[in-house]
Backbone and ligand atoms as CSV (ligand in chain L), in Angstrom:
chain,resi,resn,atom,element,x,y,z
A,1,MET,N,N,-25.849,89.241,91.598
A,1,MET,CA,C,-24.641,88.426,91.554
A,1,MET,C,C,-24.862,87.133,92.335
A,2,LEU,N,N,-24.458,86.036,91.723
A,2,LEU,CA,C,-24.584,84.750,92.405
A,2,LEU,C,C,-23.430,84.603,93.404
A,3,ILE,N,N,-23.761,84.518,94.675
A,3,ILE,CA,C,-22.726,84.346,95.701
A,3,ILE,C,C,-22.978,83.028,96.415
A,4,ASN,N,N,-22.041,82.117,96.275
A,4,ASN,CA,C,-22.113,80.880,97.044
A,4,ASN,C,C,-20.695,80.389,97.307
A,5,ASN,N,N,-20.584,79.232,97.926
A,5,ASN,CA,C,-19.244,78.780,98.327
A,5,ASN,C,C,-18.343,78.479,97.131
A,6,ASP,N,N,-18.925,78.331,95.939
A,6,ASP,CA,C,-18.089,78.118,94.752
A,6,ASP,C,C,-17.596,79.434,94.159
A,7,THR,N,N,-18.388,80.508,94.317
A,7,THR,CA,C,-18.008,81.778,93.674
A,7,THR,C,C,-17.195,82.685,94.600
A,8,ILE,N,N,-17.221,82.427,95.907
A,8,ILE,CA,C,-16.446,83.242,96.838
A,8,ILE,C,C,-14.953,82.969,96.638
A,9,ILE,N,N,-14.185,84.039,96.524
A,9,ILE,CA,C,-12.737,83.936,96.289
A,9,ILE,C,C,-12.041,83.438,97.553
A,10,LYS,N,N,-11.181,82.453,97.362
A,10,LYS,CA,C,-10.464,81.859,98.490
A,10,LYS,C,C,-9.037,82.407,98.564
A,11,ASP,N,N,-8.362,82.059,99.655
A,11,ASP,CA,C,-7.035,82.645,99.881
A,11,ASP,C,C,-5.936,82.024,99.021
A,12,ASN,N,N,-6.279,81.049,98.170
A,12,ASN,CA,C,-5.289,80.582,97.201
A,12,ASN,C,C,-5.284,81.461,95.947
A,13,ASP,N,N,-6.191,82.440,95.911
A,13,ASP,CA,C,-6.249,83.410,94.809
A,13,ASP,C,C,-5.640,84.718,95.303
A,14,PRO,N,N,-4.558,85.185,94.667
A,14,PRO,CA,C,-3.896,86.411,95.145
A,14,PRO,C,C,-4.811,87.636,95.154
A,15,PHE,N,N,-5.920,87.584,94.431
A,15,PHE,CA,C,-6.837,88.739,94.402
A,15,PHE,C,C,-7.375,89.075,95.788
A,16,ILE,N,N,-7.458,88.070,96.666
A,16,ILE,CA,C,-7.996,88.311,98.012
A,16,ILE,C,C,-7.099,89.289,98.787
A,17,ARG,N,N,-5.860,89.474,98.329
A,17,ARG,CA,C,-4.908,90.388,98.980
A,17,ARG,C,C,-4.947,91.799,98.404
A,18,GLU,N,N,-5.789,92.020,97.390
A,18,GLU,CA,C,-5.889,93.353,96.784
A,18,GLU,C,C,-6.493,94.369,97.755
A,19,LYS,N,N,-6.111,95.628,97.557
A,19,LYS,CA,C,-6.697,96.715,98.358
A,19,LYS,C,C,-8.068,97.082,97.795
A,20,SER,N,N,-9.001,97.380,98.691
A,20,SER,CA,C,-10.328,97.829,98.266
A,20,SER,C,C,-10.404,99.352,98.353
A,21,MET,N,N,-11.068,99.944,97.374
A,21,MET,CA,C,-11.158,101.403,97.296
A,21,MET,C,C,-12.487,101.897,97.873
A,22,PRO,N,N,-12.488,103.125,98.432
A,22,PRO,CA,C,-13.761,103.702,98.880
A,22,PRO,C,C,-14.701,103.893,97.691
A,23,VAL,N,N,-15.990,103.845,97.954
A,23,VAL,CA,C,-16.980,104.095,96.898
A,23,VAL,C,C,-17.483,105.534,97.000
A,24,GLU,N,N,-18.022,106.006,95.892
A,24,GLU,CA,C,-18.595,107.351,95.886
A,24,GLU,C,C,-19.970,107.331,96.536
A,25,LEU,N,N,-20.263,108.425,97.240
A,25,LEU,CA,C,-21.598,108.603,97.810
A,25,LEU,C,C,-22.233,109.813,97.139
A,26,PRO,N,N,-23.538,109.828,96.923
A,26,PRO,CA,C,-24.465,108.731,97.231
A,26,PRO,C,C,-24.119,107.455,96.450
A,27,LEU,N,N,-24.545,106.341,97.021
A,27,LEU,CA,C,-24.253,105.044,96.430
A,27,LEU,C,C,-24.816,104.936,95.022
A,28,SER,N,N,-24.039,104.363,94.140
A,28,SER,CA,C,-24.561,104.041,92.806
A,28,SER,C,C,-25.534,102.868,92.941
A,29,ASP,N,N,-26.378,102.709,91.941
A,29,ASP,CA,C,-27.305,101.565,91.943
A,29,ASP,C,C,-26.524,100.254,91.994
A,30,GLU,N,N,-25.398,100.239,91.287
A,30,GLU,CA,C,-24.575,99.031,91.226
A,30,GLU,C,C,-24.011,98.684,92.609
A,31,ASP,N,N,-23.490,99.693,93.308
A,31,ASP,CA,C,-22.910,99.433,94.630
A,31,ASP,C,C,-23.991,99.035,95.632
A,32,ARG,N,N,-25.145,99.669,95.521
A,32,ARG,CA,C,-26.256,99.324,96.424
A,32,ARG,C,C,-26.719,97.885,96.178
A,33,ALA,N,N,-26.782,97.510,94.916
A,33,ALA,CA,C,-27.210,96.146,94.588
A,33,ALA,C,C,-26.200,95.122,95.109
A,34,LEU,N,N,-24.920,95.458,95.019
A,34,LEU,CA,C,-23.906,94.539,95.519
A,34,LEU,C,C,-24.014,94.403,97.043
A,35,LEU,N,N,-24.188,95.540,97.736
A,35,LEU,CA,C,-24.355,95.476,99.191
A,35,LEU,C,C,-25.547,94.601,99.563
A,36,GLN,N,N,-26.621,94.745,98.795
A,36,GLN,CA,C,-27.820,93.934,99.064
A,36,GLN,C,C,-27.530,92.450,98.847
A,37,ASP,N,N,-26.764,92.130,97.812
A,37,ASP,CA,C,-26.404,90.731,97.557
A,37,ASP,C,C,-25.532,90.179,98.687
A,38,LEU,N,N,-24.620,91.006,99.187
A,38,LEU,CA,C,-23.756,90.577,100.295
A,38,LEU,C,C,-24.610,90.324,101.541
A,39,TYR,N,N,-25.511,91.256,101.803
A,39,TYR,CA,C,-26.411,91.113,102.950
A,39,TYR,C,C,-27.250,89.837,102.822
A,40,ASN,N,N,-27.814,89.632,101.632
A,40,ASN,CA,C,-28.665,88.454,101.421
A,40,ASN,C,C,-27.879,87.167,101.632
A,41,TYR,N,N,-26.617,87.179,101.214
A,41,TYR,CA,C,-25.792,85.991,101.435
A,41,TYR,C,C,-25.717,85.671,102.921
A,42,VAL,N,N,-25.357,86.695,103.722
A,42,VAL,CA,C,-25.170,86.453,105.155
A,42,VAL,C,C,-26.486,85.988,105.783
A,43,LYS,N,N,-27.558,86.672,105.397
A,43,LYS,CA,C,-28.879,86.329,105.940
A,43,LYS,C,C,-29.241,84.874,105.594
A,44,ASP,N,N,-29.146,84.540,104.328
A,44,ASP,CA,C,-29.548,83.201,103.888
A,44,ASP,C,C,-28.615,82.116,104.427
A,45,SER,N,N,-27.362,82.492,104.680
A,45,SER,CA,C,-26.364,81.481,105.074
A,45,SER,C,C,-26.667,80.862,106.441
A,46,THR,N,N,-27.445,81.583,107.243
A,46,THR,CA,C,-27.736,81.056,108.579
A,46,THR,C,C,-29.075,80.313,108.624
A,47,ASP,N,N,-29.711,80.193,107.450
A,47,ASP,CA,C,-30.924,79.386,107.332
A,47,ASP,C,C,-30.485,78.014,106.816
A,48,PRO,N,N,-30.554,76.977,107.661
A,48,PRO,CA,C,-29.986,75.680,107.275
A,48,PRO,C,C,-30.507,75.140,105.951
A,49,GLU,N,N,-31.790,75.326,105.670
A,49,GLU,CA,C,-32.342,74.823,104.408
A,49,GLU,C,C,-31.763,75.534,103.201
A,50,LYS,N,N,-31.711,76.864,103.292
A,50,LYS,CA,C,-31.151,77.651,102.183
A,50,LYS,C,C,-29.660,77.382,102.038
A,51,ALA,N,N,-28.980,77.262,103.170
A,51,ALA,CA,C,-27.534,77.033,103.124
A,51,ALA,C,C,-27.221,75.747,102.372
A,52,GLU,N,N,-28.010,74.715,102.660
A,52,GLU,CA,C,-27.809,73.428,102.004
A,52,GLU,C,C,-28.158,73.513,100.512
A,53,LYS,N,N,-29.309,74.096,100.256
A,53,LYS,CA,C,-29.823,74.158,98.879
A,53,LYS,C,C,-28.935,75.006,97.957
A,54,PHE,N,N,-28.438,76.136,98.500
A,54,PHE,CA,C,-27.694,77.086,97.646
A,54,PHE,C,C,-26.183,77.058,97.882
A,55,ASN,N,N,-25.705,76.071,98.674
A,55,ASN,CA,C,-24.261,75.939,98.887
A,55,ASN,C,C,-23.664,77.181,99.554
A,56,LEU,N,N,-24.250,77.540,100.696
A,56,LEU,CA,C,-23.790,78.712,101.442
A,56,LEU,C,C,-23.109,78.250,102.728
A,57,ARG,N,N,-21.926,78.792,103.002
A,57,ARG,CA,C,-21.296,78.523,104.303
A,57,ARG,C,C,-21.796,79.562,105.277
A,58,PRO,N,N,-22.214,79.157,106.480
A,58,PRO,CA,C,-22.729,80.131,107.443
A,58,PRO,C,C,-21.694,81.218,107.746
A,59,ALA,N,N,-22.184,82.461,107.827
A,59,ALA,CA,C,-21.283,83.590,108.048
A,59,ALA,C,C,-22.012,84.687,108.805
A,60,VAL,N,N,-21.239,85.553,109.444
A,60,VAL,CA,C,-21.803,86.756,110.065
A,60,VAL,C,C,-21.404,88.009,109.301
A,61,GLY,N,N,-20.539,87.840,108.308
A,61,GLY,CA,C,-20.136,88.998,107.510
A,61,GLY,C,C,-19.456,88.568,106.235
A,62,ILE,N,N,-19.496,89.465,105.255
A,62,ILE,CA,C,-18.786,89.214,103.984
A,62,ILE,C,C,-18.458,90.576,103.377
A,63,SER,N,N,-17.304,90.648,102.745
A,63,SER,CA,C,-16.881,91.908,102.119
A,63,SER,C,C,-16.778,91.733,100.610
A,64,ALA,N,N,-16.872,92.862,99.893
A,64,ALA,CA,C,-16.971,92.826,98.428
A,64,ALA,C,C,-15.767,92.160,97.771
A,65,ILE,N,N,-14.577,92.354,98.335
A,65,ILE,CA,C,-13.390,91.745,97.725
A,65,ILE,C,C,-13.549,90.233,97.629
A,66,GLN,N,N,-14.328,89.647,98.518
A,66,GLN,CA,C,-14.500,88.197,98.534
A,66,GLN,C,C,-15.345,87.690,97.365
A,67,VAL,N,N,-16.034,88.630,96.705
A,67,VAL,CA,C,-16.764,88.242,95.497
A,67,VAL,C,C,-16.147,88.936,94.288
A,68,GLY,N,N,-14.907,89.358,94.439
A,68,GLY,CA,C,-14.148,89.852,93.303
A,68,GLY,C,C,-14.279,91.331,93.007
A,69,VAL,N,N,-14.837,92.089,93.963
A,69,VAL,CA,C,-15.031,93.527,93.742
A,69,VAL,C,C,-14.218,94.302,94.785
A,70,PRO,N,N,-13.143,94.985,94.368
A,70,PRO,CA,C,-12.275,95.657,95.338
A,70,PRO,C,C,-12.812,97.019,95.778
A,71,LYS,N,N,-13.953,96.989,96.416
A,71,LYS,CA,C,-14.594,98.208,96.925
A,71,LYS,C,C,-14.860,98.047,98.403
A,72,GLN,N,N,-14.884,99.166,99.118
A,72,GLN,CA,C,-15.068,99.134,100.574
A,72,GLN,C,C,-16.552,99.001,100.920
A,73,LEU,N,N,-17.050,97.810,100.694
A,73,LEU,CA,C,-18.454,97.476,100.957
A,73,LEU,C,C,-18.485,96.185,101.759
A,74,THR,N,N,-19.319,96.155,102.799
A,74,THR,CA,C,-19.417,94.936,103.603
A,74,THR,C,C,-20.791,94.845,104.250
A,75,ALA,N,N,-21.253,93.624,104.442
A,75,ALA,CA,C,-22.513,93.388,105.156
A,75,ALA,C,C,-22.224,92.521,106.370
A,76,VAL,N,N,-22.811,92.884,107.503
A,76,VAL,CA,C,-22.665,92.066,108.701
A,76,VAL,C,C,-24.016,91.918,109.397
A,77,ILE,N,N,-24.235,90.737,109.927
A,77,ILE,CA,C,-25.433,90.455,110.728
A,77,ILE,C,C,-24.936,89.683,111.951
A,78,VAL,N,N,-25.000,90.338,113.107
A,78,VAL,CA,C,-24.332,89.808,114.292
A,78,VAL,C,C,-25.253,89.899,115.506
A,79,PRO,N,N,-25.397,88.788,116.235
A,79,PRO,CA,C,-26.146,88.886,117.496
A,79,PRO,C,C,-25.339,89.700,118.499
A,80,THR,N,N,-26.008,90.610,119.183
A,80,THR,CA,C,-25.287,91.441,120.146
A,80,THR,C,C,-26.250,91.869,121.249
A,81,LEU,N,N,-25.775,92.698,122.147
A,81,LEU,CA,C,-26.605,93.196,123.244
A,81,LEU,C,C,-26.757,94.703,123.104
A,82,ASP,N,N,-27.954,95.205,123.380
A,82,ASP,CA,C,-28.113,96.657,123.379
A,82,ASP,C,C,-27.617,97.202,124.716
A,83,LYS,N,N,-27.744,98.514,124.882
A,83,LYS,CA,C,-27.124,99.118,126.063
A,83,LYS,C,C,-27.809,98.691,127.366
A,84,ASP,N,N,-29.027,98.138,127.257
A,84,ASP,CA,C,-29.721,97.627,128.446
A,84,ASP,C,C,-29.497,96.140,128.654
A,85,GLY,N,N,-28.682,95.544,127.787
A,85,GLY,CA,C,-28.362,94.128,127.947
A,85,GLY,C,C,-29.350,93.189,127.273
A,86,ASN,N,N,-30.224,93.743,126.427
A,86,ASN,CA,C,-31.169,92.883,125.702
A,86,ASN,C,C,-30.527,92.320,124.434
A,87,GLU,N,N,-30.873,91.073,124.107
A,87,GLU,CA,C,-30.334,90.471,122.889
A,87,GLU,C,C,-30.967,91.093,121.656
A,88,ILE,N,N,-30.139,91.576,120.770
A,88,ILE,CA,C,-30.632,92.144,119.515
A,88,ILE,C,C,-29.749,91.640,118.378
A,89,THR,N,N,-30.196,91.895,117.162
A,89,THR,CA,C,-29.371,91.574,115.999
A,89,THR,C,C,-28.882,92.882,115.406
A,90,ALA,N,N,-27.576,93.025,115.319
A,90,ALA,CA,C,-26.996,94.207,114.673
A,90,ALA,C,C,-26.832,93.878,113.196
A,91,GLU,N,N,-27.445,94.693,112.345
A,91,GLU,CA,C,-27.393,94.449,110.899
A,91,GLU,C,C,-26.908,95.713,110.213
A,92,PHE,N,N,-25.929,95.553,109.351
A,92,PHE,CA,C,-25.422,96.716,108.630
A,92,PHE,C,C,-25.101,96.346,107.192
A,93,MET,N,N,-25.303,97.324,106.306
A,93,MET,CA,C,-24.802,97.249,104.937
A,93,MET,C,C,-23.940,98.490,104.779
A,94,LEU,N,N,-22.640,98.320,104.946
A,94,LEU,CA,C,-21.757,99.468,105.121
A,94,LEU,C,C,-20.935,99.795,103.879
A,95,ALA,N,N,-20.879,101.099,103.608
A,95,ALA,CA,C,-19.963,101.613,102.590
A,95,ALA,C,C,-18.911,102.452,103.292
A,96,ASN,N,N,-17.667,102.238,102.945
A,96,ASN,CA,C,-16.522,103.003,103.455
A,96,ASN,C,C,-16.415,103.015,104.981
A,97,PRO,N,N,-16.640,101.912,105.664
A,97,PRO,CA,C,-16.493,101.933,107.119
A,97,PRO,C,C,-15.033,102.168,107.501
A,98,LYS,N,N,-14.856,102.978,108.539
A,98,LYS,CA,C,-13.508,103.350,108.974
A,98,LYS,C,C,-13.477,103.308,110.494
A,99,ILE,N,N,-12.457,102.693,111.028
A,99,ILE,CA,C,-12.289,102.677,112.481
A,99,ILE,C,C,-11.674,104.011,112.894
A,100,VAL,N,N,-12.428,104.786,113.700
A,100,VAL,CA,C,-11.932,106.113,114.074
A,100,VAL,C,C,-11.331,106.113,115.477
A,101,SER,N,N,-11.669,105.125,116.294
A,101,SER,CA,C,-10.956,104.969,117.563
A,101,SER,C,C,-11.082,103.538,118.037
A,102,GLN,N,N,-10.134,103.140,118.848
A,102,GLN,CA,C,-10.139,101.761,119.336
A,102,GLN,C,C,-9.564,101.705,120.741
A,103,SER,N,N,-10.037,100.733,121.499
A,103,SER,CA,C,-9.579,100.592,122.870
A,103,SER,C,C,-8.154,100.067,122.906
A,104,VAL,N,N,-7.469,100.387,123.986
A,104,VAL,CA,C,-6.161,99.788,124.223
A,104,VAL,C,C,-6.353,98.310,124.571
A,105,GLN,N,N,-7.457,98.028,125.287
A,105,GLN,CA,C,-7.685,96.638,125.688
A,105,GLN,C,C,-7.847,95.732,124.461
A,106,PRO,N,N,-7.091,94.640,124.416
A,106,PRO,CA,C,-7.256,93.699,123.311
A,106,PRO,C,C,-8.400,92.724,123.567
A,107,ALA,N,N,-8.761,91.985,122.537
A,107,ALA,CA,C,-9.806,90.964,122.652
A,107,ALA,C,C,-9.546,89.889,121.616
A,108,TYR,N,N,-10.042,88.706,121.910
A,108,TYR,CA,C,-10.004,87.660,120.889
A,108,TYR,C,C,-11.139,86.677,121.151
A,109,LEU,N,N,-11.508,85.961,120.106
A,109,LEU,CA,C,-12.529,84.923,120.238
A,109,LEU,C,C,-11.855,83.650,120.738
A,110,ASP,N,N,-12.393,83.114,121.798
A,110,ASP,CA,C,-11.803,81.916,122.413
A,110,ASP,C,C,-11.712,80.758,121.410
A,111,SER,N,N,-12.707,80.652,120.547
A,111,SER,CA,C,-12.735,79.538,119.592
A,111,SER,C,C,-12.019,79.876,118.284
A,112,GLY,N,N,-11.395,81.056,118.208
A,112,GLY,CA,C,-10.693,81.461,116.993
A,112,GLY,C,C,-11.658,82.020,115.960
A,113,GLU,N,N,-11.118,82.482,114.849
A,113,GLU,CA,C,-11.948,83.066,113.802
A,113,GLU,C,C,-12.004,82.154,112.590
A,114,GLY,N,N,-12.987,82.400,111.757
A,114,GLY,CA,C,-13.091,81.719,110.477
A,114,GLY,C,C,-13.386,82.759,109.421
A,115,CYS,N,N,-13.356,82.332,108.177
A,115,CYS,CA,C,-13.573,83.274,107.077
A,115,CYS,C,C,-14.059,82.484,105.874
A,116,LEU,N,N,-14.995,83.064,105.140
A,116,LEU,CA,C,-15.517,82.398,103.944
A,116,LEU,C,C,-14.438,82.161,102.897
A,117,SER,N,N,-13.358,82.934,102.980
A,117,SER,CA,C,-12.273,82.809,101.999
A,117,SER,C,C,-11.147,81.899,102.463
A,118,VAL,N,N,-11.330,81.302,103.630
A,118,VAL,CA,C,-10.265,80.466,104.205
A,118,VAL,C,C,-10.828,79.075,104.470
A,119,GLU,N,N,-10.262,78.077,103.811
A,119,GLU,CA,C,-10.747,76.713,104.016
A,119,GLU,C,C,-9.819,75.900,104.903
A,120,GLY,N,N,-8.542,76.296,104.965
A,120,GLY,CA,C,-7.587,75.572,105.806
A,120,GLY,C,C,-7.793,75.888,107.283
A,121,GLU,N,N,-7.175,75.075,108.119
A,121,GLU,CA,C,-7.254,75.296,109.564
A,121,GLU,C,C,-6.162,76.276,109.986
A,122,HIS,N,N,-6.555,77.300,110.722
A,122,HIS,CA,C,-5.571,78.256,111.262
A,122,HIS,C,C,-5.989,78.555,112.689
A,123,GLU,N,N,-5.412,77.838,113.633
A,123,GLU,CA,C,-5.835,77.995,115.015
A,123,GLU,C,C,-4.928,78.964,115.752
A,124,GLY,N,N,-5.531,79.643,116.740
A,124,GLY,CA,C,-4.747,80.551,117.570
A,124,GLY,C,C,-5.523,81.822,117.844
A,125,HIS,N,N,-4.954,82.621,118.727
A,125,HIS,CA,C,-5.618,83.867,119.114
A,125,HIS,C,C,-5.419,84.929,118.037
A,126,VAL,N,N,-6.541,85.445,117.552
A,126,VAL,CA,C,-6.507,86.564,116.607
A,126,VAL,C,C,-6.759,87.819,117.441
A,127,VAL,N,N,-5.693,88.545,117.700
A,127,VAL,CA,C,-5.773,89.642,118.668
A,127,VAL,C,C,-6.249,90.918,117.990
A,128,ARG,N,N,-7.325,91.457,118.543
A,128,ARG,CA,C,-7.936,92.687,118.009
A,128,ARG,C,C,-8.236,93.623,119.169
A,129,SER,N,N,-8.954,94.729,118.883
A,129,SER,CA,C,-9.350,95.649,119.947
A,129,SER,C,C,-10.692,95.227,120.527
A,130,ALA,N,N,-10.854,95.403,121.830
A,130,ALA,CA,C,-12.096,95.006,122.497
A,130,ALA,C,C,-13.257,95.924,122.138
A,131,ARG,N,N,-12.940,97.194,121.901
A,131,ARG,CA,C,-13.979,98.181,121.582
A,131,ARG,C,C,-13.479,99.075,120.459
A,132,ILE,N,N,-14.366,99.372,119.546
A,132,ILE,CA,C,-14.002,100.288,118.454
A,132,ILE,C,C,-15.167,101.221,118.159
A,133,LYS,N,N,-14.809,102.340,117.548
A,133,LYS,CA,C,-15.825,103.236,117.015
A,133,LYS,C,C,-15.616,103.290,115.500
A,134,VAL,N,N,-16.697,103.047,114.773
A,134,VAL,CA,C,-16.622,102.988,113.306
A,134,VAL,C,C,-17.540,104.049,112.720
A,135,ARG,N,N,-17.039,104.782,111.744
A,135,ARG,CA,C,-17.912,105.664,110.961
A,135,ARG,C,C,-18.067,105.074,109.576
A,136,ALA,N,N,-19.301,105.158,109.070
A,136,ALA,CA,C,-19.598,104.535,107.784
A,136,ALA,C,C,-20.887,105.110,107.233
A,137,TYR,N,N,-21.140,104.816,105.959
A,137,TYR,CA,C,-22.465,105.042,105.412
A,137,TYR,C,C,-23.183,103.705,105.468
A,138,ASP,N,N,-24.384,103.693,106.044
A,138,ASP,CA,C,-25.153,102.451,106.165
A,138,ASP,C,C,-26.310,102.474,105.184
A,139,ALA,N,N,-26.352,101.482,104.292
A,139,ALA,CA,C,-27.372,101.457,103.251
A,139,ALA,C,C,-28.686,100.857,103.729
A,140,ILE,N,N,-28.736,100.329,104.952
A,140,ILE,CA,C,-30.026,99.864,105.483
A,140,ILE,C,C,-30.834,101.065,105.953
A,141,THR,N,N,-30.178,101.946,106.702
A,141,THR,CA,C,-30.877,103.131,107.224
A,141,THR,C,C,-30.665,104.351,106.336
A,142,ASP,N,N,-29.812,104.199,105.331
A,142,ASP,CA,C,-29.498,105.283,104.402
A,142,ASP,C,C,-29.040,106.550,105.090
A,143,GLN,N,N,-28.033,106.372,105.915
A,143,GLN,CA,C,-27.426,107.544,106.563
A,143,GLN,C,C,-26.003,107.250,107.006
A,144,GLU,N,N,-25.291,108.335,107.266
A,144,GLU,CA,C,-23.976,108.203,107.880
A,144,GLU,C,C,-24.202,107.775,109.323
A,145,ILE,N,N,-23.467,106.783,109.758
A,145,ILE,CA,C,-23.650,106.319,111.127
A,145,ILE,C,C,-22.316,106.209,111.843
A,146,GLU,N,N,-22.424,106.183,113.171
A,146,GLU,CA,C,-21.259,105.893,113.995
A,146,GLU,C,C,-21.646,104.686,114.832
A,147,ILE,N,N,-20.835,103.647,114.765
A,147,ILE,CA,C,-21.118,102.425,115.511
A,147,ILE,C,C,-20.135,102.341,116.665
A,148,ARG,N,N,-20.650,102.238,117.869
A,148,ARG,CA,C,-19.788,101.940,119.019
A,148,ARG,C,C,-19.924,100.456,119.276
A,149,ALA,N,N,-18.906,99.721,118.907
A,149,ALA,CA,C,-18.999,98.265,118.965
A,149,ALA,C,C,-18.064,97.725,120.030
A,150,ARG,N,N,-18.548,96.711,120.700
A,150,ARG,CA,C,-17.717,96.013,121.677
A,150,ARG,C,C,-17.907,94.518,121.486
A,151,GLY,N,N,-16.955,93.769,122.004
A,151,GLY,CA,C,-17.091,92.312,121.988
A,151,GLY,C,C,-17.178,91.740,120.583
A,152,TYR,N,N,-18.121,90.826,120.415
A,152,TYR,CA,C,-18.211,90.062,119.170
A,152,TYR,C,C,-18.423,90.966,117.951
A,153,LEU,N,N,-19.311,91.953,118.087
A,153,LEU,CA,C,-19.550,92.864,116.966
A,153,LEU,C,C,-18.263,93.614,116.599
A,154,ALA,N,N,-17.515,94.029,117.611
A,154,ALA,CA,C,-16.252,94.732,117.341
A,154,ALA,C,C,-15.276,93.830,116.588
A,155,ILE,N,N,-15.243,92.562,116.975
A,155,ILE,CA,C,-14.350,91.601,116.302
A,155,ILE,C,C,-14.760,91.434,114.837
A,156,VAL,N,N,-16.064,91.251,114.619
A,156,VAL,CA,C,-16.538,91.013,113.248
A,156,VAL,C,C,-16.261,92.232,112.355
A,157,LEU,N,N,-16.523,93.423,112.875
A,157,LEU,CA,C,-16.264,94.624,112.072
A,157,LEU,C,C,-14.783,94.760,111.746
A,158,GLN,N,N,-13.925,94.474,112.722
A,158,GLN,CA,C,-12.476,94.554,112.443
A,158,GLN,C,C,-12.063,93.507,111.408
A,159,HIS,N,N,-12.642,92.314,111.503
A,159,HIS,CA,C,-12.338,91.257,110.525
A,159,HIS,C,C,-12.713,91.726,109.111
A,160,GLU,N,N,-13.922,92.287,108.976
A,160,GLU,CA,C,-14.386,92.702,107.642
A,160,GLU,C,C,-13.575,93.885,107.123
A,161,ILE,N,N,-13.311,94.862,107.974
A,161,ILE,CA,C,-12.553,96.040,107.535
A,161,ILE,C,C,-11.126,95.633,107.153
A,162,ASP,N,N,-10.582,94.622,107.811
A,162,ASP,CA,C,-9.261,94.096,107.432
A,162,ASP,C,C,-9.252,93.594,105.979
A,163,HIS,N,N,-10.388,93.058,105.514
A,163,HIS,CA,C,-10.430,92.577,104.124
A,163,HIS,C,C,-10.122,93.702,103.133
A,164,PHE,N,N,-10.426,94.957,103.519
A,164,PHE,CA,C,-10.188,96.087,102.596
A,164,PHE,C,C,-8.695,96.315,102.357
A,165,SER,N,N,-7.877,95.868,103.308
A,165,SER,CA,C,-6.427,96.017,103.106
A,165,SER,C,C,-5.792,94.685,102.708
A,166,GLY,N,N,-6.630,93.705,102.411
A,166,GLY,CA,C,-6.105,92.408,101.983
A,166,GLY,C,C,-5.595,91.564,103.134
A,167,THR,N,N,-5.986,91.928,104.349
A,167,THR,CA,C,-5.512,91.206,105.535
A,167,THR,C,C,-6.494,90.103,105.903
A,168,LEU,N,N,-5.962,88.916,106.183
A,168,LEU,CA,C,-6.797,87.789,106.614
A,168,LEU,C,C,-6.535,87.507,108.092
A,169,PHE,N,N,-7.514,86.870,108.728
A,169,PHE,CA,C,-7.440,86.749,110.185
A,169,PHE,C,C,-6.170,86.050,110.652
A,170,TYR,N,N,-5.696,85.076,109.884
A,170,TYR,CA,C,-4.542,84.316,110.372
A,170,TYR,C,C,-3.243,85.094,110.270
A,171,ASP,N,N,-3.277,86.234,109.565
A,171,ASP,CA,C,-2.084,87.102,109.562
A,171,ASP,C,C,-1.810,87.621,110.970
A,172,LYS,N,N,-2.843,87.643,111.809
A,172,LYS,CA,C,-2.725,88.234,113.145
A,172,LYS,C,C,-2.436,87.197,114.218
A,173,ILE,N,N,-2.295,85.947,113.825
A,173,ILE,CA,C,-1.956,84.897,114.792
A,173,ILE,C,C,-0.439,84.839,114.929
A,174,ASP,N,N,0.028,84.754,116.157
A,174,ASP,CA,C,1.465,84.595,116.413
A,174,ASP,C,C,1.822,83.144,116.078
A,175,HIS,N,N,2.512,82.959,114.965
A,175,HIS,CA,C,2.711,81.590,114.493
A,175,HIS,C,C,3.727,80.807,115.319
A,176,ASP,N,N,4.540,81.530,116.094
A,176,ASP,CA,C,5.487,80.839,116.978
A,176,ASP,C,C,4.790,80.355,118.247
A,177,ASP,N,N,3.737,81.068,118.631
A,177,ASP,CA,C,3.045,80.756,119.883
A,177,ASP,C,C,1.572,81.165,119.747
A,178,PRO,N,N,0.802,80.367,118.981
A,178,PRO,CA,C,-0.566,80.781,118.609
A,178,PRO,C,C,-1.501,81.005,119.793
A,179,TYR,N,N,-1.232,80.320,120.886
A,179,TYR,CA,C,-2.139,80.436,122.042
A,179,TYR,C,C,-1.485,81.179,123.198
A,180,LYS,N,N,-0.506,82.026,122.885
A,180,LYS,CA,C,0.167,82.735,123.978
A,180,LYS,C,C,-0.826,83.629,124.715
A,181,GLU,N,N,-0.556,83.820,125.983
A,181,GLU,CA,C,-1.473,84.608,126.803
A,181,GLU,C,C,-1.429,86.060,126.371
A,182,ILE,N,N,-2.613,86.681,126.285
A,182,ILE,CA,C,-2.704,88.090,125.909
A,182,ILE,C,C,-3.105,88.864,127.163
A,183,PRO,N,N,-2.177,89.579,127.787
A,183,PRO,CA,C,-2.479,90.241,129.066
A,183,PRO,C,C,-3.626,91.240,128.933
A,184,GLY,N,N,-4.579,91.134,129.852
A,184,GLY,CA,C,-5.687,92.088,129.896
A,184,GLY,C,C,-6.742,91.890,128.832
A,185,ALA,N,N,-6.606,90.823,128.044
A,185,ALA,CA,C,-7.533,90.657,126.916
A,185,ALA,C,C,-8.937,90.289,127.362
A,186,LEU,N,N,-9.911,90.828,126.643
A,186,LEU,CA,C,-11.296,90.388,126.767
A,186,LEU,C,C,-11.427,89.115,125.934
A,187,VAL,N,N,-11.782,88.009,126.588
A,187,VAL,CA,C,-11.929,86.742,125.869
A,187,VAL,C,C,-13.407,86.532,125.591
A,188,ILE,N,N,-13.740,86.366,124.322
A,188,ILE,CA,C,-15.149,86.335,123.920
A,188,ILE,C,C,-15.545,84.918,123.513
L,1,CO,CO,CO,-13.392,87.019,106.186
């Protein structure tokens, strides 16, 4: 599937609000190929030459609904820290990811969020959980996994999983007071 900034569905298309359905496991060839295309998009989007040549907006994640497929499939590639504090890249090709627990502590990105499906400006705190536990099938390692995510990775996973319910990041901004203080929040 050709995925670029022209083919990605934007928020002026009501389809972006559709619910995504879980996929059957083991993954079909079709679903695996789509996950691979989503992953390749994210990977290539951060290569400036490829991004320019193929019209890719830089991203750390993309979900299937954004390319017109209402299935619970998403790819994320996120810089993060391992448990010893070393910089690593967290890469996933996830089917049916589900948040099974989340911290009470909230978190938000200081610079706000963006989305491949959103071209307008929407500034403000997008309040999410600071830590989450996600269960999913991962097509990179070909196994059921549990991800304990904190900080930036936790934010990105929540953003992508929100796409499955048709939720966009700016739905979570308090439009009366976009920069209101969030008590106890982890600011990333
Ligand atoms: Co998005």
